[in-house]
VOVO-85957 format. One record per residue (C-alpha): x negated, y negated, z; residue number from 1. Coordinates in pm, whole numbers, plus 50000, padded with zeros to 5 digits. Layout:
<nodes>
     u     v     w   k
     X     Y     Z NUM
...
</nodes>
This chain:
<nodes>
     u     v     w   k
 46769 53604 56666   1
 47069 53503 56449   2
 47234 53771 56246   3
 47190 53755 55868   4
 47506 53719 55659   5
 47642 54044 55525   6
 47606 54049 55137   7
 47966 54153 55089   8
 48085 53860 55297   9
 47858 53626 55101  10
 48000 53759 54777  11
 48352 53711 54908  12
 48269 53350 55000  13
 48141 53285 54646  14
 48451 53443 54497  15
 48673 53226 54714  16
 48481 52917 54614  17
 48507 53017 54250  18
 48885 53066 54282  19
 48921 52725 54444  20
 48729 52542 54172  21
 48902 52731 53894  22
 49238 52645 54047  23
 49130 52280 54073  24
 49017 52275 53708  25
 49330 52452 53574  26
 49557 52212 53757  27
 49367 51916 53621  28
 49381 52055 53272  29
 49754 52092 53276  30
 49793 51722 53355  31
 49512 51577 53145  32
 49401 51696 52804  33
 49159 51426 52701  34
 48806 51544 52635  35
 48633 51284 52856  36
 48833 51372 53164  37
 48793 51742 53097  38
 48412 51696 53073  39
 48406 51512 53404  40
 48617 51769 53584  41
 48422 52063 53438  42
 48089 51912 53548  43
 48221 51825 53896  44
 48351 52180 53946  45
 48030 52342 53817  46
 47817 52128 54051  47
 48032 52213 54350  48
 48040 52580 54262  49
 47660 52598 54238  50
 47597 52353 54522  51
 47406 52114 54290  52
 47373 51737 54309  53
 47259 51657 53956  54
 47386 51769 53616  55
 47527 51675 53277  56
 47765 51815 53024  57
 47765 51739 52653  58
 48063 51839 52439  59
 48037 51857 52064  60
 48389 51806 51916  61
 48399 51994 51586  62
 48399 51766 51282  63
 48718 51739 51081  64
 48619 51894 50748  65
 48865 51665 50569  66
 48713 51345 50706  67
 48345 51425 50656  68
 48278 51248 50984  69
 48068 51403 51263  70
 48195 51267 51596  71
 47947 51164 51869  72
 47906 51407 52158  73
 48117 51344 52467  74
 47892 51333 52775  75
 47942 51326 53150  76
 47668 51284 53412  77
 47653 51331 53787  78
 47371 51221 54012  79
 47198 51029 53736  80
 47204 50645 53739  81
 47384 50490 53441  82
 47079 50306 53312  83
 46877 50629 53296  84
 47135 50837 53110  85
 47001 50739 52761  86
 46671 50910 52864  87
 46854 51243 52843  88
 46917 51202 52467  89
 46703 51515 52382  90
 46966 51725 52563  91
 47280 51541 52451  92
 47210 51485 52083  93
 47159 51736 51803  94
 47370 51982 51997  95
 47330 52344 51883  96
 47587 52501 51654  97
 47517 52875 51655  98
 47537 53093 51964  99
 47276 53365 52034 100
 47343 53580 52343 101
 46990 53573 52495 102
 46892 53544 52859 103
 46556 53380 52933 104
 46355 53409 53255 105
 46055 53226 53382 106
 45810 53488 53504 107
 45763 53485 53880 108
 46022 53218 53934 109
 46347 53388 53851 110
 46585 53273 53579 111
 46569 52900 53514 112
 46755 52881 53180 113
 47064 53081 53089 114
 47192 53134 52733 115
 46976 53019 52447 116
 47174 52912 52148 117
 47044 52747 51830 118
 46769 52595 52043 119
 46516 52872 52107 120
 46359 52894 52450 121
 46045 52701 52359 122
 46245 52421 52199 123
 46474 52388 52496 124
 46188 52376 52741 125
 46024 52118 52520 126
 46342 51904 52531 127
 46362 51928 52907 128
 45996 51829 52935 129
 46064 51532 52708 130
 46347 51419 52936 131
 46113 51433 53235 132
 45850 51232 53046 133
 46116 50978 52955 134
 46212 50939 53319 135
 45852 50904 53428 136
 45792 50641 53161 137
 46097 50448 53278 138
 45908 50346 53594 139
 46183 50445 53827 140
 46191 50612 54167 141
 46464 50848 54049 142
 46362 51213 54083 143
 46515 51486 53869 144
 46541 51819 54047 145
 46282 52064 53918 146
 46493 52368 53830 147
 46723 52369 53529 148
 47022 52593 53466 149
 47162 52586 53112 150
 47492 52732 53007 151
 47645 52723 52663 152
 48014 52623 52643 153
 48175 52841 52382 154
 48489 53031 52292 155
 48406 53339 52091 156
 48136 53240 51847 157
 48242 52875 51837 158
 47990 52653 52009 159
 48152 52369 52203 160
 47877 52210 52410 161
 47608 52246 52678 162
 47604 52237 53055 163
 47285 52150 53245 164
 47256 52181 53625 165
 46942 52054 53791 166
 46869 52246 54114 167
 46633 52182 54400 168
 46551 52549 54446 169
 46503 52847 54222 170
 46723 53083 54415 171
 46961 53139 54119 172
 47080 53492 54197 173
 47270 53746 53988 174
 47582 53658 54180 175
 47528 53288 54103 176
 47499 53377 53732 177
 47815 53588 53736 178
 48010 53318 53918 179
 47884 53047 53682 180
 47953 53259 53377 181
 48309 53321 53488 182
 48362 52957 53557 183
 48207 52845 53225 184
 48437 53082 53042 185
 48739 52910 53196 186
 48589 52564 53146 187
 48517 52643 52774 188
 48882 52728 52724 189
 48984 52400 52887 190
 48735 52210 52670 191
 48861 52392 52357 192
 49216 52299 52448 193
 49115 51934 52495 194
 48940 51937 52157 195
 49248 52084 51990 196
 49460 51825 52162 197
 49238 51545 52030 198
 49246 51697 51683 199
 49625 51715 51704 200
 49637 51350 51810 201
 49409 51249 51520 202
 49619 51444 51276 203
 49936 51288 51413 204
 49782 50938 51380 205
 49672 51022 51024 206
 50012 51151 50931 207
 50188 50852 51085 208
 49951 50614 50907 209
 50024 50783 50576 210
 50399 50769 50642 211
 50397 50409 50761 212
 50188 50283 50469 213
 50347 50487 50192 214
 50497 50280 49912 215
 50807 50505 49925 216
 51062 50541 50199 217
 51005 50845 50416 218
 51231 50994 50682 219
 51171 51311 50885 220
 51475 51504 51010 221
 51503 51792 51252 222
 51688 52109 51166 223
 52019 51957 51278 224
 51977 51646 51060 225
 51870 51413 51340 226
 51619 51141 51254 227
 51276 51212 51405 228
 51084 50939 51226 229
 51143 50677 50961 230
 50885 50451 50797 231
 50906 50076 50754 232
 50982 50092 50379 233
 51299 50297 50420 234
 51394 50104 50734 235
 51377 49782 50533 236
 51588 49934 50255 237
 51866 50021 50494 238
 51804 49707 50703 239
 51729 49888 51031 240
 51443 49877 51276 241
 51255 50214 51281 242
 51307 50251 51655 243
 51685 50197 51615 244
 51707 50463 51345 245
 51532 50737 51539 246
 51746 50994 51728 247
 52048 50910 51512 248
 52214 51146 51270 249
 52088 51097 50916 250
 52430 51007 50777 251
 52428 50698 51002 252
 52113 50580 50825 253
 52172 50689 50464 254
 52543 50680 50383 255
 52523 50766 50017 256
 52796 50719 49761 257
 52828 50830 49396 258
 52584 51114 49455 259
 52450 51308 49160 260
 52232 51613 49210 261
 52189 51784 49547 262
 52454 51651 49785 263
 52290 51677 50128 264
 52600 51537 50292 265
 52823 51809 50153 266
 52579 52103 50188 267
 52374 51997 50491 268
 52031 52136 50593 269
 52154 52491 50553 270
 52193 52433 50181 271
 51824 52359 50127 272
 51618 52614 49932 273
 51363 52839 50097 274
 51080 52668 49910 275
 51036 52351 49707 276
 51232 52030 49692 277
 51570 51922 49567 278
 51661 51576 49448 279
 51964 51351 49407 280
 52053 50994 49325 281
 52304 50781 49504 282
 52412 50436 49609 283
 52377 50287 49955 284
 52559 49967 50049 285
 52358 49735 50269 286
 52440 49374 50356 287
 52704 49349 50088 288
 52465 49475 49818 289
 52444 49813 49649 290
 52104 49971 49611 291
 52029 50275 49396 292
 51814 50536 49561 293
 51645 50856 49437 294
 51601 51103 49720 295
 51393 51419 49745 296
 51457 51670 50027 297
 51174 51904 50120 298
 51233 52170 50392 299
 50959 52270 50634 300
 50999 52619 50774 301
 50820 52826 51038 302
 50664 53164 50991 303
 51003 53332 51026 304
 51158 53113 50757 305
 51363 52911 51002 306
 51414 52548 50918 307
 51211 52315 51142 308
 51213 51979 50966 309
 51331 51812 50648 310
 51110 51552 50475 311
 51321 51295 50289 312
 51143 51080 50030 313
 51344 50779 49914 314
 51259 50564 49616 315
 51446 50240 49548 316
 51534 50264 49176 317
 51769 49968 49174 318
 51539 49766 48948 319
 51488 50067 48718 320
 51866 50116 48690 321
 51919 49750 48616 322
 51650 49764 48348 323
 51818 50069 48193 324
 52144 49879 48190 325
 51974 49573 48042 326
 51815 49778 47770 327
 52145 49933 47685 328
 52310 49590 47677 329
 52015 49463 47475 330
 52062 49729 47210 331
 52431 49636 47186 332
 52359 49263 47172 333
 52070 49281 46931 334
 52265 49499 46695 335
 52533 49229 46687 336
 52286 48934 46684 337
 52084 49080 46397 338
 52394 49152 46195 339
 52537 48800 46239 340
 52275 48607 46040 341
 52260 48886 45781 342
 52636 48862 45740 343
 52623 48485 45699 344
 52337 48510 45449 345
 52509 48781 45249 346
 52840 48594 45244 347
 52682 48274 45123 348
 52480 48451 44856 349
 52791 48634 44738 350
 52974 48304 44708 351
 52684 48151 44521 352
 52675 48442 44281 353
 53050 48439 44227 354
 53131 48067 44230 355
 52806 47916 44122 356
 52950 47741 43814 357
 53239 47588 44006 358
 53035 47467 44302 359
 52907 47115 44332 360
 52536 47061 44391 361
 52597 46950 44748 362
 52795 47266 44825 363
 52524 47486 44678 364
 52259 47300 44877 365
 52462 47340 45200 366
 52501 47713 45140 367
 52127 47751 45071 368
 52045 47554 45386 369
 52277 47781 45584 370
 52101 48087 45446 371
 51763 47938 45527 372
 51871 47849 45880 373
 52007 48199 45944 374
 51693 48351 45799 375
 51485 48141 46035 376
 51699 48256 46327 377
 51661 48614 46222 378
 51285 48571 46189 379
 51268 48417 46538 380
 51452 48709 46694 381
 51225 48959 46521 382
 50916 48765 46632 383
 51041 48756 46990 384
 51085 49131 46991 385
 50747 49194 46827 386
 50557 48966 47065 387
 50731 49108 47368 388
 50647 49461 47252 389
 50283 49369 47191 390
 50258 49208 47532 391
 50410 49514 47702 392
 50159 49736 47516 393
 49873 49503 47606 394
 49777 49440 47241 395
 49867 49074 47212 396
 49586 48925 47001 397
 49507 48554 46996 398
 49352 48360 46711 399
 49188 48086 46914 400
 49104 47759 46744 401
 49061 47396 46857 402
 49409 47237 46866 403
 49444 46858 46894 404
 49706 46844 47167 405
 49877 46516 47072 406
 49913 46618 46709 407
 50046 46954 46817 408
 50311 46807 47046 409
 50419 46541 46795 410
 50494 46827 46552 411
 50695 47004 46822 412
 50889 46681 46884 413
 50955 46636 46514 414
 51096 46988 46479 415
 51312 46924 46784 416
 51457 46604 46638 417
 51550 46794 46319 418
 51757 47039 46530 419
 51966 46800 46739 420
 52277 46599 46683 421
 52411 46511 47029 422
 52086 46491 47226 423
 51823 46232 47284 424
 51454 46321 47268 425
 51203 46155 47498 426
 50832 46228 47470 427
 50607 46163 47771 428
 50249 46219 47651 429
 49987 46086 47885 430
 49662 46226 47741 431
 49337 46095 47602 432
 49373 46087 47222 433
 49085 46332 47168 434
 49216 46600 47402 435
 49158 46940 47238 436
 49295 47278 47353 437
 49145 47616 47263 438
 49456 47817 47170 439
 49646 48013 46912 440
 49848 47731 46762 441
 50102 47957 46597 442
 50183 48143 46916 443
 50208 47817 47121 444
 50443 47677 46858 445
 50669 47974 46922 446
 50653 47910 47299 447
 50739 47543 47271 448
 51004 47599 47003 449
 51165 47858 47228 450
 51167 47619 47527 451
 51305 47335 47319 452
 51561 47558 47151 453
 51682 47678 47495 454
 51703 47320 47619 455
 51929 47241 47321 456
 52143 47555 47350 457
 52201 47518 47724 458
 52286 47149 47703 459
 52616 47179 47511 460
 52730 46836 47618 461
 52419 46662 47494 462
 52198 46460 47723 463
 51827 46391 47713 464
 51557 46642 47637 465
 51205 46551 47750 466
 50884 46688 47612 467
 50594 46587 47828 468
 50220 46651 47871 469
 49940 46528 48091 470
 49617 46649 48246 471
 49677 46858 48555 472
 49699 46624 48853 473
 49463 46847 49054 474
 49230 46979 48782 475
 49147 46791 48462 476
 49025 47110 48292 477
 49388 47208 48262 478
 49686 47051 48089 479
 50052 47059 48191 480
 50324 47073 47922 481
 50686 47063 48023 482
 51028 47069 47857 483
 51320 46929 48061 484
 51689 46909 47985 485
 52007 46777 48149 486
 52211 47088 48076 487
 52406 47342 48276 488
 52102 47465 48478 489
 52016 47810 48604 490
 52152 47972 48922 491
 51887 47994 49192 492
 51914 48373 49211 493
 51829 48405 48842 494
 51509 48192 48837 495
 51278 48479 48922 496
 51431 48709 48659 497
 51473 48490 48353 498
 51127 48592 48232 499
 51211 48966 48247 500
 51248 49149 47920 501
 51610 49193 47806 502
 51740 48974 48089 503
 52001 48717 48006 504
 52169 48493 48263 505
 52531 48582 48322 506
 52749 48491 48023 507
 52991 48272 48212 508
 53166 47987 48033 509
 52909 47740 47915 510
 52636 48004 47894 511
 52758 48196 47589 512
 52459 48107 47371 513
 52316 48353 47125 514
 51980 48523 47185 515
 51802 48849 47239 516
 51706 48797 47602 517
 51340 48838 47505 518
 51241 48482 47415 519
 51129 48379 47760 520
 50957 48714 47826 521
 50766 48665 47503 522
 50684 48305 47589 523
 50552 48397 47930 524
 50338 48676 47783 525
 50186 48438 47529 526
 50110 48171 47793 527
 49952 48426 48027 528
 49745 48566 47741 529
 49600 48214 47715 530
 49515 48226 48085 531
 49799 47996 48184 532
 50126 48005 48369 533
 50492 47945 48283 534
 50734 47858 48559 535
 51082 47709 48582 536
 51268 47475 48811 537
 51638 47416 48788 538
 51936 47265 48962 539
 52269 47418 48867 540
 52477 47164 48680 541
 52194 46911 48645 542
 51940 47075 48416 543
 51617 47276 48398 544
 51247 47212 48361 545
 51005 47464 48214 546
 50638 47398 48292 547
 50340 47543 48100 548
 49987 47510 48243 549
 49691 47596 48017 550
 49312 47587 48052 551
 49174 47348 47788 552
 48871 47568 47723 553
 49078 47882 47660 554
 49142 48201 47857 555
 48774 48302 47882 556
 48696 47985 48081 557
 48948 48063 48353 558
 48778 48114 48686 559
 48849 48463 48831 560
 48916 48329 49178 561
 49124 48029 49080 562
 49415 47958 49312 563
 49712 48032 49084 564
 49963 47867 49318 565
 49775 47538 49278 566
 49860 47544 48907 567
 50208 47680 48938 568
 50312 47386 49149 569
 50255 47158 48851 570
 50628 47108 48817 571
 50613 46913 49141 572
 50337 46679 49021 573
 50408 46306 49014 574
 50414 46290 48632 575
 50673 46563 48592 576
 50892 46426 48872 577
 50882 46073 48734 578
 50951 46173 48375 579
 51250 46387 48459 580
 51410 46174 48730 581
 51450 45833 48582 582
 51399 45901 48210 583
 51126 45647 48168 584
 50757 45711 48091 585
</nodes>
């Protein structure tokens, strides 16, 4: 008769097996921290430890409270065909949340379920029975072992998941339970680490997404001033690829000049405050251009107050600085421009008052015409400023009425002929006689008078000025009006800015015409209030063409999804090209 194993030797064998599987699991966890692999390794180790052939593990990653999203459980199966795994849904979904330290036994059969959590014993047995019914209903020869061992995966009072082992026999001894409990404790820690690692990955992805898609430039430095990360916005500002900027010293990326405020270069990371941010402004020279930046430095410190990282927020304020300069220049120019007509008017009126009896009628008439002309110019400047201010405030009001287009343009042409001496006027009006436009006639008069006035001013050597109009070549619900000249033209780099408030093209020789720099801004605002577009084409030294497109039925009739580019290319339509190239209708 064979000798029975000594209990102490049996216990030692179990302890050795436990140590082997725990060592296997710990080694795997140090090399892989993803939840799926951790679940597979934990289940495989538990099955080997308990000498089982079937089992499953379901891990419930805790939801991120900031996202409001409850992730799906991570599951791993062993000994269960893939096509039957959905039948175990009662055990893998609606995982329990709260842990209750209760041990359940089946009378006369020994313990078959360990650790009841939020599921009470009856509910858990009901779920297991449902799984068995699902399998029977699947019409398969697969047989699930009859005895179930359940263990809750938890760290402290935090519920992480569930482990189910399906055994052939019910010989689940106290030693088995102790060994499994010790293993599950280690496995729970590994699962918790994997969950934390996934959460860290998700937070890193979220942070990187925020950084990469921020409208401002962002750079993260280490405590020594080395670049850890830089987003695309700042990389584009300094004309670097993000990967090329990383691991460089920050001064290699942002070499600031004319610094006002906190000088990070002079004071370094050590000069940052314990809390809060400090700011500065400075210039960075990139590709032969100077860009103005506003920087904010925010230190991140550990629990001991030691500097860990510095967050640098960079805002390109070049445009803002240019606008400030333009406004300052505008105030200077407008003060002079407003005084000039007033001075002329006052001087002529003084002469009329003093010399009235000695002046001939023709001289008096000339002086009065001069006063009237200067008053008109003064009124135009004031109107430009008022309309631009209204447009900026969003209170531009239109008095829409039916406007006969041909009559309207003939009046524009007549006013233009009264202004010129050295220019020729050509009208190119290809419209049905009864074409009517819903518009504010007074405001459109200001737009066309401004465009014609500019054509005259910036054609100092004369040449031909064309006023043209036709139905849009691609949409007969729109009209196209253009004013073309043969003047000095506009530099290509200025074309996108000539409609900005206060902007005036450089005052080089030939461009020293008077104006507030607000006429085109006002004109564009009026046209856009009508639902239209105003664009310009120009060739330096050959002339410019300004093109207005307007919906005949007024701004309310404009389709919300209309392709704007289809209308803004009106300057390239056959009618405009023909009228401005050979001078013939």
